[in-house]
C-alpha positions in Angstrom: 28.5 66.3 40.6 30.4 66.0 43.7 30.9 69.4 45.4 33.9 69.0 47.9 34.0 71.2 50.9 38.0 72.4 51.0 39.8 71.4 53.5 42.5 73.2 55.4 45.6 71.9 57.3 45.0 71.2 61.2 47.4 72.2 63.6 46.8 70.7 67.3 48.8 71.9 70.3 49.0 70.2 73.8 50.5 72.5 76.8 52.4 70.5 79.4 50.7 70.5 82.9 53.1 70.7 86.2 10.6 91.1 92.1 12.5 90.8 95.9 13.5 87.1 97.4 12.5 84.7 100.5 15.0 83.1 102.3 15.8 83.0 106.3 18.7 82.8 108.8 17.8 82.5 112.6 21.0 84.8 113.3 22.8 87.3 111.6 53.3 56.7 79.8 55.4 54.1 81.4 59.5 54.6 80.8 60.5 53.5 77.3 63.8 53.6 75.6 65.5 56.4 74.1 65.8 54.6 70.5 64.1 57.7 69.0 66.0 60.4 70.7 66.5 63.2 68.3 68.5 66.6 68.0 67.9 69.0 71.3 64.6 70.9 70.7 62.9 72.8 73.2 61.1 75.5 71.7 57.9 76.3 72.0 57.2 76.7 68.2 56.1 73.6 66.2 56.4 73.8 62.5 53.7 71.6 61.2 54.2 70.5 57.7 52.5 70.7 54.5 48.9 68.5 55.1 47.0 67.8 51.8 43.6 68.8 52.3 40.8 67.1 50.4 41.4 69.0 47.4 44.7 68.8 47.1 45.6 72.2 47.5 45.1 73.0 50.9 48.9 72.8 52.3 50.3 74.8 54.8 52.8 75.7 57.4 52.0 77.3 60.5 54.0 78.1 63.5 51.8 77.7 67.1 52.7 78.9 70.4 51.6 76.1 72.6 50.3 78.7 75.3 48.8 81.1 72.5 44.9 80.4 72.7 43.6 77.6 75.4 44.5 77.8 79.1 47.5 74.9 80.1 44.7 73.5 82.4 41.8 73.3 79.8 41.0 69.6 79.8 41.9 69.1 83.6 38.1 69.3 85.1 38.7 72.1 87.1 37.4 75.5 85.8 40.4 77.9 86.3 41.6 81.2 85.2 39.7 82.7 82.0 37.7 79.1 81.5 34.0 79.3 81.4 33.7 75.9 82.1 35.8 72.7 82.2 34.6 68.8 81.3 37.9 67.0 81.4 38.1 66.5 77.2 38.7 68.4 74.5 35.5 67.6 72.5 33.3 70.2 71.2 29.9 70.1 70.9 29.4 68.8 74.4 28.4 71.8 76.2 32.0 72.6 77.0 34.3 72.9 73.8 37.6 72.0 73.6 38.7 75.8 74.4 37.0 75.3 77.7 34.6 78.1 76.4 30.6 77.0 76.6 29.4 75.5 73.6 26.5 77.9 73.8 24.9 80.6 75.7 22.3 82.1 73.5 20.1 80.8 71.3 21.6 82.8 68.3 24.8 80.6 68.7 22.7 77.4 67.4 21.1 78.9 64.1 21.9 78.0 61.0 20.8 79.8 57.6 18.2 77.4 56.8 14.4 78.1 57.6 12.9 74.8 57.3 14.7 72.9 59.5 13.4 74.6 62.9 14.7 77.2 65.5 17.5 75.8 67.2 18.1 76.7 70.6 20.2 76.9 73.4 19.6 74.2 76.2 21.0 76.8 79.0 20.8 73.6 81.8 23.7 72.0 79.4 24.9 74.9 77.2 24.4 72.4 74.1 22.4 73.1 71.0 19.1 71.3 70.5 17.6 70.9 66.7 14.4 72.9 66.2 11.0 71.2 64.7 11.3 71.1 60.8 8.6 73.7 59.1 5.6 71.5 57.3 6.0 71.0 53.8 5.0 73.8 51.6 5.7 76.4 54.5 7.3 79.7 52.9 10.6 80.2 53.4 13.6 82.2 51.8 16.4 80.6 49.7 19.9 81.0 50.5 20.5 82.2 47.2 17.7 85.0 47.4 14.4 85.0 46.5 11.2 82.8 48.2 10.4 79.2 48.2 8.8 76.6 50.3 10.0 74.1 52.8 10.5 70.6 51.3 11.8 67.8 53.5 13.9 70.2 56.3 15.0 72.4 53.4 14.1 75.4 51.6 13.6 74.7 47.6 12.4 76.7 44.3 8.8 76.1 44.0 9.0 74.0 41.0 11.8 71.4 43.0 10.7 67.9 43.1 8.9 68.0 39.7 11.7 66.2 37.9 13.2 69.1 35.5 15.8 71.4 36.4 15.1 74.9 36.2 16.5 77.9 37.6 18.1 78.6 40.4 18.3 74.3 40.8 21.2 72.2 40.5 19.4 69.4 39.8 16.0 67.6 40.5 15.6 64.0 40.8 11.8 64.0 42.0 12.4 62.5 45.0 12.7 63.4 48.8 16.0 61.2 49.4 18.8 63.4 51.1 21.2 60.4 50.8 21.5 60.5 46.7 23.0 63.1 44.5 20.4 65.4 44.7 19.0 67.1 48.0 15.6 68.0 48.9 16.1 71.6 48.0 17.2 70.5 44.2 20.7 71.5 45.2 23.7 68.8 44.6 24.7 66.7 47.3 28.2 68.1 48.8 30.4 67.0 51.8 29.2 69.4 54.4 25.7 69.2 53.6 25.0 67.3 57.1 23.2 64.2 54.8 25.1 61.4 54.5 25.3 60.7 50.5 25.6 56.7 50.3 27.2 56.4 47.2 30.3 59.0 48.2 30.5 59.5 51.8 30.8 57.2 55.2 29.7 60.2 57.5 28.4 64.2 57.2 27.8 65.8 60.2 27.4 69.4 58.3 30.1 71.1 60.5 33.6 72.3 59.4 35.1 70.5 62.8 38.0 67.9 61.8 38.2 67.0 65.6 35.4 65.2 65.9 34.3 61.5 64.7 33.4 63.3 61.3 35.9 65.4 59.7 35.9 67.3 56.9 36.5 65.0 54.6 33.3 63.1 55.2 35.1 59.9 55.7 35.0 58.4 59.2 37.9 59.6 62.0 40.3 56.7 62.5 44.4 57.2 63.3 46.1 57.8 60.7 43.9 60.4 58.7 45.6 63.1 59.7 43.5 64.8 62.2 43.1 64.4 65.9 40.2 63.1 67.1 39.2 64.9 70.2 39.1 62.4 73.3 40.3 59.5 71.5 43.8 60.8 70.0 46.5 62.4 71.6 48.0 63.2 68.1 47.7 62.0 64.5 50.7 63.0 62.1 49.0 60.7 59.1 52.0 58.0 59.4 52.6 54.9 60.9 55.9 55.7 61.6 56.9 55.3 65.5 59.5 57.4 67.8 58.7 60.6 65.4 56.6 62.3 68.0 53.2 60.6 67.1 53.2 57.0 67.3 51.3 54.5 64.8 48.9 54.5 67.5 48.3 58.0 67.5 50.1 58.6 71.2 52.6 60.9 71.8 56.3 59.1 71.3 56.8 60.8 74.6 55.4 63.4 77.3 57.6 63.1 79.7 61.3 62.7 80.5 61.1 59.5 82.2 59.7 57.9 78.7 63.1 58.4 77.3 65.0 57.1 80.1 67.0 53.9 79.1 68.7 53.3 82.6 72.1 54.3 81.4 73.6 56.7 83.3 76.9 57.2 81.1 75.3 58.2 77.9 73.8 61.1 79.3 70.1 62.3 81.0 67.8 61.5 78.1 64.6 64.1 78.1 61.4 64.7 76.3 61.5 67.7 73.9 57.5 68.7 74.3 57.4 71.0 71.5 57.7 67.8 69.0 57.1 64.8 71.4 60.7 62.9 70.7 63.0 61.9 72.7 66.5 63.4 72.7 70.1 62.0 73.9 71.6 63.5 76.9 75.3 64.8 77.3 77.8 61.7 78.0 80.0 62.1 80.9 83.8 61.8 80.7 85.3 58.4 80.8 86.0 57.7 84.9 83.0 59.7 86.1 81.3 57.3 88.7 78.3 55.5 88.2 76.0 52.9 89.4 73.4 50.3 87.7 71.9 47.3 88.8 74.2 45.2 87.2 77.3 47.0 88.2 76.8 48.9 91.7 79.6 50.8 91.8 81.5 51.6 88.9 82.6 54.1 86.6 81.9 55.6 83.3 83.5 53.6 80.0 82.9 54.6 76.5 79.5 55.5 77.4 78.7 52.8 79.5 78.8 51.9 83.3 81.6 48.9 84.0 83.1 48.1 87.0 86.4 49.9 87.8 88.6 46.9 86.4 86.9 46.9 83.0 89.4 47.4 80.6 92.2 45.7 81.7 92.0 42.5 80.0 91.1 40.3 83.4 87.5 39.2 83.6 86.4 39.5 87.0 83.2 39.8 88.9 80.6 41.3 88.1 82.5 41.3 84.2 81.1 38.6 81.7 84.1 39.4 79.3 87.3 41.9 79.0 88.5 42.7 75.4 90.5 46.0 76.5 88.9 47.7 73.9 85.9 50.3 73.5 84.6 48.9 70.5 80.4 48.1 71.1 80.5 46.1 67.8 82.3 42.8 68.9 81.3 40.1 71.2 82.6 42.0 74.4 80.7 45.7 75.3 82.8 48.6 76.4 81.0 47.8 79.8 82.6 44.0 80.1 79.1 42.5 79.3 78.4 40.2 76.5 77.0 41.7 73.3 73.4 40.0 73.0 70.2 41.3 71.4 68.6 44.5 72.8 71.6 45.9 74.5 71.3 49.1 72.0 74.7 47.9 69.9 75.0 46.4 66.4 76.7 43.2 66.6 79.0 42.9 63.6 77.9 39.8 61.6 75.5 38.9 64.1 72.7 41.7 64.2 71.5 43.8 61.4 69.8 46.5 64.4 69.5 46.4 67.8 66.6 48.7 69.2 67.2 51.2 66.2 63.8 53.1 65.3 61.6 52.4 62.5 62.9 53.7 59.2 62.1 54.5 55.4 62.6 51.8 53.3 61.5 51.0 49.2 58.8 48.8 48.3 59.1 46.3 45.8 56.2 48.4 43.9 58.0 51.6 44.1 56.5 53.6 47.0 58.5 54.5 50.4 57.3 52.2 53.0 58.4 51.4 57.0 60.8 48.8 58.6 61.0 48.0 61.9 63.8 46.4 64.2 62.5 43.0 65.4 64.6 40.9 67.3 67.6 42.3 65.9 66.5 42.2 62.4 64.7 44.3 60.2 61.7 43.3 59.2 60.1 43.4 55.9 59.7 46.6 54.2 55.5 47.5 55.3 53.9 49.1 52.2 52.2 52.5 53.2 48.1 52.9 52.8 47.3 53.3 49.2 46.6 57.3 48.2 45.3 58.5 44.8 48.5 59.7 42.9 48.6 57.3 40.1 51.0 55.0 41.9 50.7 51.7 43.4 51.7 52.7 47.0 50.6 49.8 49.2 51.9 47.0 46.7 48.4 45.5 46.1 45.4 45.4 43.6 47.5 47.7 41.1 47.5 51.7 40.8 45.3 53.4 43.0 43.2 50.5 44.2 39.9 51.5 45.9 39.5 54.9 44.1 37.7 53.8 41.0 40.2 55.7 38.7 38.9 55.6 35.1 35.2 55.3 36.3 32.3 56.6 33.7 31.1 59.7 35.5 29.1 63.2 35.1 31.3 66.1 35.5 30.7 69.7 36.1 28.9 70.6 32.9 25.6 71.3 31.9 24.1 67.9 31.4 24.4 64.6 33.5 25.8 62.5 30.8 28.7 60.0 32.1 31.1 61.0 29.0 33.7 62.0 31.9 36.2 59.7 33.8 37.2 59.9 37.3 40.3 61.2 38.3 42.5 61.8 41.4 41.7 64.8 43.3 44.6 65.2 46.3 45.5 62.3 47.9 42.2 61.0 49.5 39.6 62.2 47.1 38.7 61.9 43.6 36.8 64.2 40.7 35.2 63.7 37.9 37.2 65.0 34.2 34.7 66.2 31.5 36.2 68.1 28.9 33.2 67.1 26.2 30.6 69.6 24.9 27.3 69.9 27.3 24.6 67.6 25.7 21.5 69.8 25.2 17.8 68.3 25.2 15.9 68.5 22.1 12.0 67.8 21.2 12.7 64.2 19.8 11.0 61.9 22.6 15.1 61.2 23.7 17.1 61.9 26.9 19.4 63.5 25.6 21.2 65.2 28.6 21.2 62.1 30.3 18.8 63.3 33.2 16.9 60.4 33.2 13.6 62.9 31.9 12.8 63.0 28.0 12.1 66.1 26.4 12.6 68.4 29.7 12.8 72.1 29.2 9.9 72.1 26.5 11.8 72.3 23.7 10.0 74.0 20.8 7.4 75.3 23.1 6.6 78.3 25.8 3.9 79.8 24.6 1.0 80.4 26.8 -2.7 78.6 26.3 -5.6 78.0 28.2 -8.3 74.9 28.1 -10.8 75.9 30.8 -14.1 77.7 30.6 -13.5 81.5 29.4 -14.8 83.3 32.1 -12.5 81.6 34.9 -9.3 82.6 32.7 -7.0 84.5 34.8 -9.2 84.4 38.1 -8.5 83.2 41.1 -6.2 79.9 40.9 -6.9 79.7 37.4 -3.8 80.0 35.4 -2.6 79.7 31.6 -0.5 76.5 30.8 2.6 76.5 28.2 2.4 74.8 24.8 5.0 72.0 25.8 6.7 69.3 24.1 5.0 65.9 24.8 6.1 62.3 24.0 6.9 62.1 20.2 7.8 65.6 19.8 4.0 66.8 20.1 3.2 70.5 21.4 0.2 70.3 24.3 -0.9 72.6 26.2 0.4 71.8 29.7 0.6 73.3 33.0 -2.9 75.1 33.0 -5.1 75.5 36.4 -8.6 75.0 35.7 -11.3 75.4 38.1 -11.3 73.4 41.0 -13.4 72.1 44.0 -13.0 75.0 46.9 -10.1 73.5 49.3 -9.0 75.4 52.0 -5.5 76.5 51.1 -5.5 80.0 51.3 -6.5 80.0 47.6 -9.5 80.5 45.4 -9.6 76.8 43.6 -13.1 77.3 42.2 -11.7 80.8 40.6 -15.0 82.9 42.0 -13.1 85.3 43.3 -14.0 83.9 46.9 -11.3 82.2 48.8 -11.8 79.1 51.3 -15.2 80.3 51.5 -17.1 77.7 53.8 -13.9 76.9 56.1 -14.5 80.0 58.4 -10.5 80.6 58.1 -9.7 83.6 60.4 -12.2 82.9 63.4 -11.0 83.3 66.9 -9.6 80.3 68.7 -6.8 78.9 71.5 -4.0 77.2 69.7 -1.3 74.5 70.7 0.7 77.5 72.7 1.4 77.8 76.7 -1.5 79.4 77.2 -5.2 78.6 77.0 -6.4 82.0 75.9 -8.4 82.3 72.5 -5.9 84.9 71.0 -5.1 83.0 67.8 -6.9 82.6 64.4 -8.4 79.6 62.6 -6.2 79.0 59.6 -6.0 76.0 56.9 -4.5 72.7 58.0 -5.1 70.4 54.8 -7.4 70.3 51.9 -10.4 70.2 54.4 -9.9 70.6 57.7 -8.5 73.8 60.0 -6.3 74.6 62.7 -5.6 77.3 65.1 -2.9 79.4 64.6 -1.5 81.0 67.6 1.9 82.7 66.7 1.9 85.7 69.5 3.8 85.0 72.4 2.9 82.8 75.2 0.6 84.6 78.1 2.6 83.8 80.8 1.0 84.4 84.7 2.8 87.6 86.7 1.9 89.0 90.0 -1.3 90.9 89.2 -4.1 88.8 91.0 -5.3 88.0 87.3 -5.8 84.9 85.3 -2.7 85.8 82.4 -2.9 82.4 80.7 -6.7 81.5 81.0 -6.3 78.1 83.2 -8.9 79.8 85.8 -5.7 80.1 88.3 -4.7 83.1 89.4 -0.4 83.7 90.4 0.2 80.0 90.4 3.6 79.4 90.5 4.8 82.7 91.3 6.0 83.9 94.5 4.0 87.7 94.7 4.8 90.4 97.3 1.4 91.4 98.6 2.0 93.7 101.9 2.4 96.9 99.6 5.9 97.8 100.8 4.8 98.6 104.2 8.1 98.1 106.1 11.5 97.5 105.4 12.4 96.0 109.0 12.8 92.2 109.2 9.6 90.2 110.2 10.2 87.3 112.5 6.9 85.5 112.8 3.8 85.2 110.7 0.5 83.4 111.2 -3.2 83.5 110.6 -6.8 81.9 110.4 -7.7 82.2 107.2 -6.3 84.1 104.0 -7.9 87.2 105.1 -6.8 87.2 108.5 -3.2 87.1 109.1 -0.5 88.6 111.5 2.9 89.1 111.0 5.4 90.3 113.6 8.9 91.6 113.9 11.5 94.4 114.8 10.9 97.5 116.9 7.3 95.6 118.2 5.7 95.8 114.7 2.8 94.3 113.9 1.1 93.9 110.4 -2.2 92.8 109.6 -4.2 91.9 106.6 -8.0 91.5 107.2 -9.3 95.2 105.9 -11.3 95.8 102.6 -10.2 93.3 99.9 -7.8 91.5 102.5 -5.1 94.3 102.1 -2.4 94.8 104.4 -1.6 97.6 106.6 -0.1 98.6 109.6 -1.4 97.5 113.3 1.8 98.9 114.9 4.4 100.7 113.4 7.9 100.1 113.7 9.6 101.8 117.0 13.7 101.2 116.9 13.3 102.0 120.9 11.0 99.0 121.4 11.5 95.1 121.7 11.4 92.9 119.0 8.2 90.5 118.5 9.7 86.8 117.5 6.3 84.9 117.0 2.5 85.4 116.4 -0.3 83.2 116.7 -4.1 84.1 116.2 -7.4 82.2 116.3 -10.7 82.3 113.7 -12.8 84.2 116.6 -10.3 87.3 116.3 -8.0 86.7 119.0 -4.0 87.4 118.5 -1.2 86.9 120.9 2.5 87.8 120.2 5.7 87.3 122.1 8.8 88.9 122.1 12.0 90.4 123.5 12.1 91.7 127.5 10.0 88.7 128.5 6.8 90.5 126.2 3.6 88.7 125.7 0.4 90.9 123.9 -2.9 90.4 123.0 -5.0 92.1 120.9 -7.9 93.8 122.6 -9.6 95.2 119.1 -9.3 97.9 116.9 -5.4 97.2 116.9 -5.4 97.7 120.6 -2.3 95.5 121.8 -2.3 94.8 126.0 0.7 93.6 127.5 0.4 90.7 129.7 3.3 90.6 132.6 5.0 87.0 133.7 7.9 86.5 135.6 10.7 88.4 134.3 13.2 85.7 134.8 12.7 84.9 130.9 14.9 87.0 128.8 12.8 87.1 125.5 10.1 84.5 124.3 10.7 82.8 120.6 7.3 81.2 120.1 3.9 81.0 121.2 1.1 78.6 120.0 -2.4 77.3 120.9 -4.5 74.4 120.0 -8.0 75.9 119.0 -10.9 73.9 120.4 -9.2 72.5 123.9 -9.0 73.7 127.3 -5.8 74.7 126.3 -5.3 77.5 123.9 -2.2 79.4 124.3 1.7 78.4 125.6 4.5 80.3 124.8 8.3 79.3 124.8 11.5 81.0 125.5 14.9 81.6 126.7 16.3 81.4 130.7 18.1 79.2 132.9 16.5 75.9 132.5 14.2 76.9 130.0 11.1 78.5 130.6 7.6 77.2 129.4 4.8 79.5 130.5 1.2 78.7 130.0 -2.2 80.2 130.2 -6.1 78.3 130.2 -7.5 82.2 129.4 -5.8 85.5 128.8 -4.3 85.8 132.3 -2.8 84.7 134.5 0.3 83.2 132.5 1.8 80.7 134.7 5.4 78.5 134.5 5.7 75.3 134.0 8.3 73.4 135.4 10.5 71.4 133.1 12.9 68.4 132.9 16.1 69.1 134.5 18.7 70.0 131.7 16.5 71.9 129.6 18.0 75.0 127.7 16.7 77.5 125.5 13.3 76.8 124.2 13.0 77.8 120.5 9.4 76.6 119.3 5.9 75.1 120.2 3.5 72.4 118.2 0.8 70.7 119.9 -2.5 68.9 119.5 -3.6 69.8 122.7 -2.7 70.5 126.5 -1.4 67.1 127.1 0.2 67.0 124.0 2.6 69.4 123.5 6.1 69.7 122.1 9.0 72.3 122.2 11.8 72.5 120.4 14.9 73.0 122.9 19.0 73.5 121.9 21.4 70.6 122.1 19.2 68.5 120.6 16.4 68.0 123.0 12.5 68.0 122.5 10.2 68.2 125.6 6.9 67.1 125.8 4.3 67.8 127.5 1.8 64.4 127.5 -1.1 62.8 129.3 -1.6 64.4 133.0 0.3 67.1 132.0 3.8 65.0 132.8 7.0 66.4 130.8 9.6 64.4 129.5 12.8 64.6 127.5 13.1 63.1 123.9 16.5 63.4 122.5 17.5 63.2 118.8 18.8 59.9 117.4 22.3 58.5 117.3 23.1 61.3 120.1 23.3 64.0 117.7 23.4 67.5 119.5 22.1 70.1 117.1 19.5 72.8 118.0 16.0 71.9 117.4 14.6 75.3 116.1 10.7 74.3 114.6 7.8 72.1 114.9 4.4 71.4 113.0 2.9 68.3 112.7 -0.4 66.9 111.0 -1.4 64.8 114.1 0.0 63.4 117.4 1.7 60.2 115.2 3.3 62.4 112.3 5.3 65.5 113.7 8.2 67.3 111.5 11.7 69.1 113.6 14.1 71.3 111.9 17.3 73.0 112.9 21.0 73.4 113.0 23.2 72.3 110.3 20.2 71.4 108.1 18.8 69.0 110.3 15.5 66.9 109.9 13.7 64.5 112.1 10.5 62.9 111.9 8.6 61.5 115.0 6.3 58.2 113.9 4.5 58.6 117.4 7.1 56.2 119.1 10.6 57.5 118.3 12.6 60.1 116.5 14.2 59.4 113.3 16.8 61.3 111.1 15.5 62.2 107.9 17.8 62.7 104.9 18.1 66.6 104.4 19.1 68.5 100.7 20.9 71.3 103.1 23.3 72.1 105.4 22.1 75.3 105.9 20.1 75.8 109.5 16.5 75.6 109.1 14.4 78.0 111.2 10.8 77.1 110.4 8.8 74.5 109.3 4.8 74.5 108.1 2.5 72.2 106.1 -1.0 71.5 104.9 -1.2 67.8 105.1 1.4 64.9 105.6 2.2 64.9 101.9 2.7 68.7 101.5 5.3 70.4 104.3 7.6 73.2 104.0 10.5 74.7 105.6 12.9 77.5 105.3 16.7 77.0 104.9 18.9 79.9 105.7 19.5 80.6 102.1 18.4 83.3 99.9 15.5 82.6 97.7 15.2 78.9 98.7 12.5 76.5 100.7 12.4 72.9 100.7 9.7 70.9 100.2 8.4 67.2 101.4 6.1 65.7 98.9 5.5 62.4 101.0 8.9 60.9 99.6 11.9 63.3 100.0 12.8 66.4 100.6 13.8 68.7 97.8 15.3 72.2 97.3 12.7 74.8 96.1 13.3 78.4 94.2 11.2 81.2 95.1 12.7 83.4 92.4 13.3 86.1 94.7 16.0 87.2 96.3 14.9 88.1 99.9 16.0 85.9 103.0 12.6 84.5 104.3 12.1 84.5 108.4 8.8 82.9 108.7 5.9 80.7 107.0 2.8 79.8 107.2 0.8 77.5 105.2 -3.0 77.8 104.8 -3.5 75.0 102.2 -1.0 73.2 99.2 -1.7 76.0 97.2 -0.9 79.1 99.3 1.9 79.7 101.2 2.7 82.9 103.3 6.2 83.9 103.6 7.8 86.7 106.0 11.0 88.3 104.6 14.4 90.0 106.5 13.7 92.8 104.7 9.9 93.6 105.4 8.5 91.8 102.5 5.2 89.4 102.7 5.0 86.8 99.6 2.0 84.7 98.7 3.7 81.6 97.4 1.1 79.5 95.1 3.2 76.4 93.9 
């Protein structure tokens, strides 16, 4: 029995197109003839005629406004107006559907009504639906018609499905799990649209109601001429092979622009394309005598609808005329433009041509159907029969009536038996149905297959009474059940289906009928299942007859910012960017540095200083924000407790203990300092760099005095410092310059490669031959001990700070909200932190601990 889904008409319309975050910024068709011209039709409504569906009853007419539902620009590859997306095609299901809306944006958009094929999800990165993982056979499920069943082959089936006997609510039961025959694994009869290809009946079956993909609702593979427009492959499909009727036999428009209809003859009017029907229409002829020009007649006048020389019609043949018979008859040897008649001139020459450029026309075939003739070489070709359809006629003049449709073949109709006592008959133009008017053949207990279902004596004719063959004290206990008196081979009645005591297996049942379920399998013990966490929040359940598995249906325990190991993997807050300062301030923090996780300093606006080092490593205010004070720009500290901070108004502060900060006096010629840096364990522990004419670099071997260094000529503002000691100290400068203090205290300018003039804003290195510089416009440069080279950057935003834990773990701060960039030893890549505050500074303790200072006063600990 073949259950067809009802196929409706298809209308195709084509419109003509004429938690807060971390980030940082340092500063705020070729032309065709007109042989297919039709009457003028500029209307926006298209009358789509009757289109027979697969079941023969889906005829309908529809007027469609070409601008009604889909944006005129949908399909041009650019998202415009109210479009959600535009991938340049009209294919449904690829993430962006044919109406320029997402295929899905939530999991429920992908769900079907079948429990056993798994939970479909929406992949938000691509807006496409992903299939779920089918449930194991035997899993409990809800039947589509109501009631409880079990999963079988990815479909929800009744408990008796698969036993070879058809029982309510089953439609069939062939005892196998093959979904390509006429009986599905849920014991429902196969039908077009069930998502399984019925090998003997269907070419395809994608399980949807879309007629514009490669498998329409006929379950025949899409092809030009099937009457459905295959999205991305066809412009149109009117179901015939007639050209110039709006949709040509290659499923392209007959025309889509006026130029496709222009025949190059000005005197028969300007042909145009009726976009509503995609057919050519004639122009209005200008009057005789109207000036005209063509390639053959550069200067002429219109005569009888053709451009001719001014002397054409006087009976004398003069250049550029080929003939001149004085008349306007275009059916003789001389045309009205004084050119000789020839095949291809668009006029039928009497007694010489049967046609000339005429559009295809209908014709009567030798088998009585209506075919198509084409004009080729000014002669009508033989009449081409149409494709065969199922209608009781010989349409294609080949192999007789309804060839290819197996009309009259034995079949089983929609009756109560499976006997092939019916015959196949037409059911619309492309399908057949089984006509089976005979009475149902019912099974009787006679050891014969009366109803032709391949099973003898099914339905237990003559039986039905309860029976039990096991020990009396087990009857009705556990899984032990009565059987049914059943008709068996030869018409004998036997007790069939009783369940007797069995050895206990792990299945949630009392198999040995002793009132103890799954004894010996430790079912219900705590365990950790195959979920996203490592926490033992599951319980052991049966996994086959002799084993158990851990079932953990609860939600995955995921890590959150709470300094706890939420997912039980022995790591705390991994993969998170957690705010740790407790909201001490909302003012901008410009610098952060530490010597250990419990000794970190942050400085910022209004002389503000924050420090972690108290009980439990909590952050506290070491110096409160004062809007009347200068801004502190950078901070450096040592493991011994020393801390230096620099900022506006040539300020240098040193930590004197118990959060007392002593100023150090320097030359007022430096308006403000931007950076401070020390190299622990050397004789040059501290240096500060800032802005002044010619740059400014102050150094101190002790806390004081601080002395100004003499820098190379042309040095501008200095933005950052890094080095390995007093004889290997680098400064980042403006205009593509880096200043290096080398052996002997000699200063030298280094310039960015290829003449780049980017301001260098920050420096960090793992050693004297591995230094990174970052700066304006997303620039990244690397020093290998010999030269500076430019490195590919993932951003064009200014990069204002850089720090790392090793040569293979370097982090930098671009001026983008919630973003960092990371170097993993191979390339730099953007990394999202998941928060919305701009990052102003970064300090890296190790590859698993990054400390970030934000524009809105946030301090974050990031564990990648």
